[in-house]
C-alpha positions as CSV (number, residue, x, y, z in Angstrom):
1,M,14.6,28.7,48.0
2,D,15.1,25.3,49.3
3,V,15.9,22.6,47.5
4,R,15.8,19.0,49.4
5,L,14.4,15.9,49.9
6,L,10.5,15.0,50.1
7,R,9.1,15.1,53.2
8,P,5.8,12.9,53.5
9,D,3.6,15.4,54.3
10,E,4.5,17.1,50.9
11,A,3.7,14.4,48.4
12,H,0.6,15.5,47.5
13,A,1.5,19.7,46.6
14,A,4.3,17.5,44.8
15,L,1.9,15.4,42.8
16,Q,-0.1,19.0,42.2
17,L,2.8,19.8,39.8
18,R,3.1,17.0,38.3
19,V,-0.6,17.1,37.0
20,A,-0.4,20.6,36.2
21,A,2.7,19.7,33.6
22,F,2.0,16.2,32.4
23,T,-1.4,14.7,31.8
24,S,0.1,11.4,33.1
25,A,-0.4,12.4,36.2
26,M,-3.6,13.1,35.8
27,H,-5.5,9.8,37.0
28,V,-3.6,8.9,39.9
29,D,-5.2,8.6,43.2
30,P,-3.7,11.7,45.8
31,D,-4.5,9.4,48.6
32,D,-1.9,6.6,47.5
33,V,1.0,9.6,46.7
34,A,3.1,8.8,48.8
35,D,3.5,5.0,47.4
36,D,2.7,5.4,43.9
37,Y,5.8,7.3,42.8
38,V,9.7,7.2,42.9
39,P,11.2,6.1,46.6
40,D,11.1,9.6,48.9
41,D,14.9,9.8,49.6
42,H,14.9,10.1,45.5
43,R,13.0,12.5,45.6
44,L,13.5,16.9,45.7
45,V,11.4,19.9,46.1
46,A,11.8,23.3,45.6
47,V,10.2,24.7,48.3
48,E,9.8,28.8,49.2
49,G,8.8,29.3,52.2
50,D,6.0,26.7,53.4
51,R,4.7,26.1,49.2
52,V,6.5,23.6,47.3
53,V,7.3,25.2,43.5
54,G,9.0,22.4,42.2
55,H,9.8,18.6,42.0
56,A,11.9,16.3,40.7
57,A,12.8,12.6,41.1
58,A,15.7,9.7,40.1
59,W,14.2,6.4,39.6
60,P,17.3,3.7,41.4
61,F,16.7,1.6,37.3
62,G,19.5,0.2,36.0
63,Q,20.1,0.3,32.1
64,S,22.2,-2.3,30.1
65,F,25.0,-0.9,28.1
66,G,27.9,-2.8,26.3
67,G,26.5,-6.0,28.3
68,R,26.4,-5.2,31.5
69,V,23.8,-3.4,33.9
70,V,24.9,0.1,34.9
71,P,22.8,1.9,37.9
72,M,21.2,4.2,36.4
73,G,18.9,7.4,37.3
74,G,15.8,7.6,35.5
75,V,14.9,11.2,35.7
76,G,11.0,11.9,36.1
77,G,8.6,14.5,37.6
78,V,10.7,17.7,36.9
79,A,8.0,20.3,37.6
80,V,7.5,24.0,38.5
81,A,4.7,25.8,39.7
82,P,2.8,28.1,36.7
83,D,3.7,30.8,37.8
84,R,7.5,30.3,39.1
85,R,8.8,29.1,36.0
86,G,11.4,31.2,34.4
87,R,13.0,31.7,37.3
88,G,15.7,29.0,37.3
89,I,14.0,26.4,39.7
90,G,14.4,23.9,37.1
91,S,17.8,24.3,37.1
92,A,18.6,24.4,40.1
93,L,16.6,20.9,40.9
94,L,18.6,19.2,38.0
95,A,22.1,20.5,39.8
96,S,21.0,19.3,43.0
97,L,19.7,16.0,41.7
98,L,23.1,15.4,39.3
99,E,24.5,15.6,42.6
100,L,21.7,13.0,44.5
101,M,22.2,10.5,41.6
102,A,26.2,11.0,42.5
103,D,25.4,9.9,46.1
104,R,23.1,7.2,45.3
105,G,26.0,5.7,43.3
106,L,23.5,5.8,40.1
107,V,26.7,6.5,37.3
108,V,24.5,7.2,34.5
109,S,20.9,9.0,33.8
110,S,18.4,8.7,31.4
111,L,15.5,10.5,30.4
112,Y,12.9,10.8,28.3
113,P,12.3,14.6,27.2
114,S,9.5,16.7,27.0
115,T,11.8,19.3,26.0
116,S,15.8,18.5,24.7
117,A,17.1,21.9,25.4
118,P,17.0,21.9,29.2
119,Y,18.5,18.7,29.2
120,R,21.0,19.2,26.8
121,S,22.3,22.0,28.3
122,W,22.7,19.9,31.9
123,G,24.4,17.6,30.0
124,W,21.9,14.8,28.6
125,E,21.9,14.0,25.0
126,V,20.4,12.2,22.8
127,A,21.3,8.3,23.3
128,G,18.8,5.8,22.2
129,E,15.2,5.4,20.5
130,H,12.4,4.3,21.7
131,V,9.3,2.6,18.6
132,R,5.6,2.5,18.8
133,R,4.4,0.3,16.1
134,R,0.2,0.1,15.4
135,V,-0.8,-3.6,14.0
136,R,-4.2,-4.6,13.2
137,T,-5.4,-6.3,16.3
138,R,-7.2,-9.0,14.3
139,D,-4.4,-10.0,12.2
140,L,-2.3,-11.2,15.5
141,L,-5.0,-14.3,15.3
142,D,-3.0,-15.3,11.6
143,L,0.2,-16.0,14.0
144,P,1.3,-19.8,14.3
145,A,-0.4,-21.2,17.6
146,A,1.6,-21.9,20.3
147,G,2.4,-25.5,21.9
148,D,-0.2,-26.9,24.8
149,D,2.6,-26.4,27.4
150,V,1.8,-22.8,27.2
151,V,-0.5,-21.4,29.7
152,L,-1.9,-17.7,29.8
153,D,-3.4,-16.7,33.3
154,A,-4.9,-13.9,35.0
155,F,-1.6,-12.3,37.2
156,E,-2.1,-12.5,40.5
157,P,0.1,-10.4,43.0
158,D,1.9,-13.5,44.3
159,D,3.3,-13.7,40.3
160,L,4.8,-10.4,40.8
161,D,8.8,-11.3,41.7
162,E,8.8,-14.0,39.2
163,V,7.1,-11.4,36.9
164,V,10.3,-8.6,38.1
165,A,12.9,-11.1,37.7
166,L,12.0,-12.5,33.9
167,H,11.0,-9.1,33.0
168,D,14.4,-7.4,34.0
169,G,16.6,-10.5,33.0
170,I,15.6,-10.2,29.5
171,T,15.6,-6.7,29.3
172,A,18.7,-7.1,30.7
173,T,20.1,-8.9,27.3
174,E,19.2,-5.5,25.2
175,P,21.1,-2.8,24.5
176,G,19.8,0.3,26.2
177,G,17.1,-2.0,28.1
178,L,15.7,-0.6,31.5
179,V,16.5,-3.3,34.8
180,G,13.2,-2.0,36.5
181,G,13.2,-3.6,40.1
182,R,10.7,-4.0,42.4
183,R,9.0,-1.3,43.0
184,W,8.7,0.1,39.4
185,H,6.8,-2.9,38.2
186,A,4.3,-3.3,41.0
187,R,3.4,0.1,40.4
188,A,2.4,-1.0,36.8
189,L,1.0,-4.5,38.0
190,L,-0.8,-3.8,41.1
191,P,-2.9,-0.5,40.1
192,D,-6.5,0.3,41.3
193,P,-8.9,-2.1,40.8
194,D,-11.2,-0.4,38.6
195,E,-8.5,0.7,36.2
196,P,-8.2,-0.7,32.6
197,E,-4.6,-2.3,32.5
198,M,-4.5,-6.1,31.7
199,P,-1.5,-8.4,32.9
200,I,-1.5,-12.0,31.7
201,V,0.8,-14.5,32.2
202,A,2.2,-17.0,30.9
203,R,3.3,-20.0,32.2
204,R,5.1,-23.6,31.3
205,G,4.3,-25.8,34.2
206,D,5.1,-24.1,37.6
207,A,6.8,-22.0,35.6
208,I,5.9,-17.7,34.6
209,V,7.8,-17.8,31.0
210,G,5.9,-14.3,29.9
211,L,4.5,-11.3,30.3
212,S,1.5,-9.1,28.6
213,L,0.5,-6.0,30.1
214,A,-1.8,-3.6,28.0
215,T,-4.9,-0.9,28.8
216,K,-7.1,0.9,26.5
217,T,-6.7,3.9,25.0
218,S,-8.9,6.1,22.2
219,A,-9.8,4.5,19.5
220,E,-7.5,5.8,16.9
221,P,-8.2,8.2,14.2
222,G,-9.8,5.7,10.9
223,D,-10.8,3.0,13.5
224,G,-14.6,3.2,12.6
225,H,-15.8,0.7,14.6
226,S,-14.0,0.6,17.6
227,A,-14.9,1.0,21.0
228,Y,-11.3,1.3,22.1
229,G,-7.3,1.3,21.0
230,L,-5.4,-0.9,22.5
231,R,-1.9,-0.5,24.2
232,V,0.5,-3.0,24.6
233,L,2.6,-1.2,27.6
234,R,4.6,-4.5,27.9
235,L,5.1,-8.0,26.4
236,V,8.4,-10.2,27.6
237,A,8.7,-14.0,26.6
238,I,11.4,-16.3,26.8
239,D,10.8,-17.5,23.4
240,H,8.8,-17.5,20.1
241,Q,6.1,-19.7,20.7
242,V,5.5,-18.0,24.4
243,E,5.6,-15.1,22.2
244,R,3.1,-15.7,20.2
245,A,0.4,-17.2,22.4
246,L,0.6,-13.7,24.0
247,W,-0.3,-11.9,20.8
248,R,-2.5,-14.4,19.9
249,N,-4.3,-13.8,23.4
250,L,-4.0,-9.7,22.7
251,G,-5.6,-10.3,19.2
252,H,-8.8,-11.2,20.6
253,H,-9.6,-7.9,21.2
254,Y,-10.4,-7.7,17.5
255,S,-13.9,-6.9,17.9
256,V,-13.2,-4.1,20.1
257,A,-10.5,-2.6,19.0
258,E,-9.7,-2.4,15.3
259,T,-5.5,-1.8,15.8
260,T,-3.4,-2.6,18.7
261,T,-0.2,-0.2,19.9
262,F,2.9,-1.3,20.8
263,N,6.3,-0.7,22.1
264,S,9.1,-2.5,19.4
265,R,12.4,-3.8,19.4
266,P,14.4,-2.6,16.4
267,A,14.0,-5.2,14.0
268,E,10.4,-6.6,15.2
269,P,9.6,-10.1,15.2
270,L,6.4,-9.4,14.0
271,L,7.3,-7.9,11.3
272,F,8.4,-11.8,9.7
273,Q,5.6,-13.5,11.3
274,L,2.2,-11.5,10.1
275,P,0.8,-12.1,6.6
276,L,0.4,-8.5,5.9
277,G,3.7,-7.9,8.1
278,L,5.7,-5.2,5.3
279,H,2.2,-3.0,5.4
280,L,2.6,-2.2,8.3
281,P,1.7,1.2,9.9
282,P,5.0,3.4,9.6
283,P,6.2,3.7,13.1
284,T,6.8,6.4,14.8
285,S,9.9,7.5,17.3
286,Q,10.9,8.9,20.2
287,H,14.2,9.5,21.9
288,W,15.4,9.6,25.4
289,M,18.6,11.0,26.1
290,T,21.2,9.9,28.7
291,R,24.2,11.6,30.4
292,L,27.4,10.4,32.6
293,V,26.9,11.1,36.5
294,D,30.2,9.7,37.5
295,V,32.6,9.2,34.8
296,P,35.4,7.0,36.2
297,A,32.7,4.6,37.6
298,A,29.5,4.7,34.6
299,L,32.6,4.0,31.7
300,A,34.1,1.0,34.7
301,A,30.8,-0.2,34.6
302,R,30.0,-1.0,30.8
303,G,30.4,-3.4,29.4
304,W,34.2,-3.4,26.5
305,P,35.2,-5.3,23.8
306,P,38.1,-7.6,24.4
307,L,40.7,-5.5,23.5
308,S,43.8,-3.1,24.3
309,A,43.5,0.6,24.0
310,R,45.0,3.9,26.0
311,V,43.6,7.1,24.7
312,E,44.0,10.6,26.6
313,L,40.9,12.6,26.9
314,A,40.0,16.2,27.6
315,I,36.3,16.1,29.1
316,T,34.7,19.0,29.4
317,D,31.5,19.1,32.3
318,R,30.5,22.5,33.6
319,R,27.6,20.8,35.2
320,V,29.7,18.4,37.7
321,P,33.1,19.9,38.2
322,A,34.2,16.3,39.0
323,N,33.7,14.9,35.7
324,D,35.8,18.4,33.8
325,G,39.0,18.0,32.9
326,A,42.1,15.7,31.2
327,V,41.6,11.7,32.1
328,V,43.3,8.7,30.4
329,L,40.9,5.9,29.7
330,E,43.0,2.4,29.4
331,A,40.6,-0.4,28.6
332,D,42.5,-3.9,28.7
333,D,40.2,-7.3,27.7
334,G,36.7,-6.3,28.6
335,E,37.6,-3.8,31.5
336,V,38.1,-0.1,31.5
337,A,39.9,2.4,34.2
338,V,39.6,6.0,33.8
339,T,42.9,8.1,36.0
340,P,43.2,11.6,35.7
341,G,45.9,12.6,34.3
342,G,47.6,12.7,30.3
343,S,47.7,15.4,27.9
344,G,44.3,15.5,27.2
345,S,44.7,15.5,23.3
346,V,41.4,14.2,22.4
347,A,38.2,16.2,23.8
348,L,34.8,15.9,23.8
349,D,32.1,17.6,26.3
350,I,29.8,15.3,28.4
351,G,27.1,15.0,26.1
352,A,29.0,13.8,23.4
353,L,30.6,10.9,25.7
354,S,27.2,10.4,27.0
355,T,26.2,9.1,23.7
356,I,29.2,7.8,23.0
357,Y,28.7,5.6,25.6
358,T,25.2,4.2,24.9
359,G,26.4,3.4,21.5
360,F,23.8,5.9,19.7
361,A,26.9,8.2,18.0
362,S,30.3,6.7,17.4
363,P,33.4,8.7,18.0
364,S,33.4,9.4,14.2
365,A,29.9,11.0,13.8
366,M,30.5,13.2,17.0
367,A,34.2,14.1,15.7
368,R,31.9,15.0,12.2
369,T,29.3,17.4,14.5
370,G,32.6,19.4,16.1
371,R,31.2,17.9,19.2
372,L,34.7,16.0,19.3
373,T,38.2,17.5,18.5
374,G,41.7,16.3,18.4
375,A,41.6,12.1,17.3
376,D,43.2,11.5,13.8
377,A,41.8,8.7,11.4
378,D,43.6,6.4,13.4
379,E,42.5,7.3,17.1
380,L,38.5,7.7,15.5
381,A,39.0,3.6,14.1
382,L,39.6,2.8,17.3
383,L,37.3,4.8,19.8
384,D,35.4,3.3,17.2
385,H,35.9,0.0,17.7
386,L,36.1,0.3,21.7
387,F,33.0,1.9,21.9
388,A,30.9,-0.5,19.4
389,V,27.5,-2.0,20.2
390,P,24.0,-2.4,18.3
391,A,22.2,0.7,18.2
392,P,20.8,1.3,22.1
393,F,16.6,1.3,22.6
394,L,14.3,1.1,25.0
395,R,10.8,-1.4,24.9
396,D,9.9,0.5,28.1
397,Y,9.0,4.1,28.9
398,F,8.9,5.7,32.7
């Protein structure tokens, strides 16, 4: 078996592996696979003879940590042929994918796991939440009307660059927010004309100031009169008036879609604006996982509080030898440098460091699990302060 970069003539075979593993790939047009997915120089295949038996990819994204956008590899499409599973092909793909991300300067990596155990064994750890809420579509019409200066239009292909700048500029301010880039947005916003996606832009004067992207899904159980459910994939706006205009527009689907599901922020503004906001159905949550690919570069790239600190760490990383060993972390006025050496008095594994890095778990929490050891009470308090950021979340799914 050989693991290498995907060749263009192998795109269809890679798609078939994704179809076998994930329902989300079932409706991809086989004729468009070369342009539909991750850039080919960020895709790997495992090959036996002439047969593609495994596939893995890493979207070249950015993700916001500590108020700075960090180069991130969004892992997706990890699939192995059904008759070749259990033979180490997945592990070989992940090993090569970590090397590829390091070579491409993607210093951290995040993913949505279909199962967490294999990724945890390779150093990824639970690092944030993706929350979905459901509202009665009719209730969206009860939101206060926006000003007359907000005009809604159908998205046009010429709007793409402005929409990318709008979305990524907003999500870059959210802890854990995804900065997707043009290719990723184009994949969602420039679909086949027969697909049911419904992108809408909000304009104020000549500027695009908001975007909603929704699609039709199967009606939710109990939605007796619904022809379909409404699923909002993206909704971003520069202010609350624009956001309300987009929500109210979606509310007009109420006669055929009884409920609307959307990706939520933790303190979702709709909770405080809808008349029955406190009686919404309970949210559902999915965790995503993160791994530091290049520890010194990842720590230097993240945002930090303006304090001075020195911590001597011993990092265990069984999968990436360059990360394994004792290092000195020195923080000074919002910047961090990591150099080899030191006593390694505070020990932790790469997964524990990764979840601490995003802000999902504190150093004190990892100490209580036994995955961070050697720190006394004062050192833990210092580390908690150093790594403290708002709880990370993702509104975008990839």
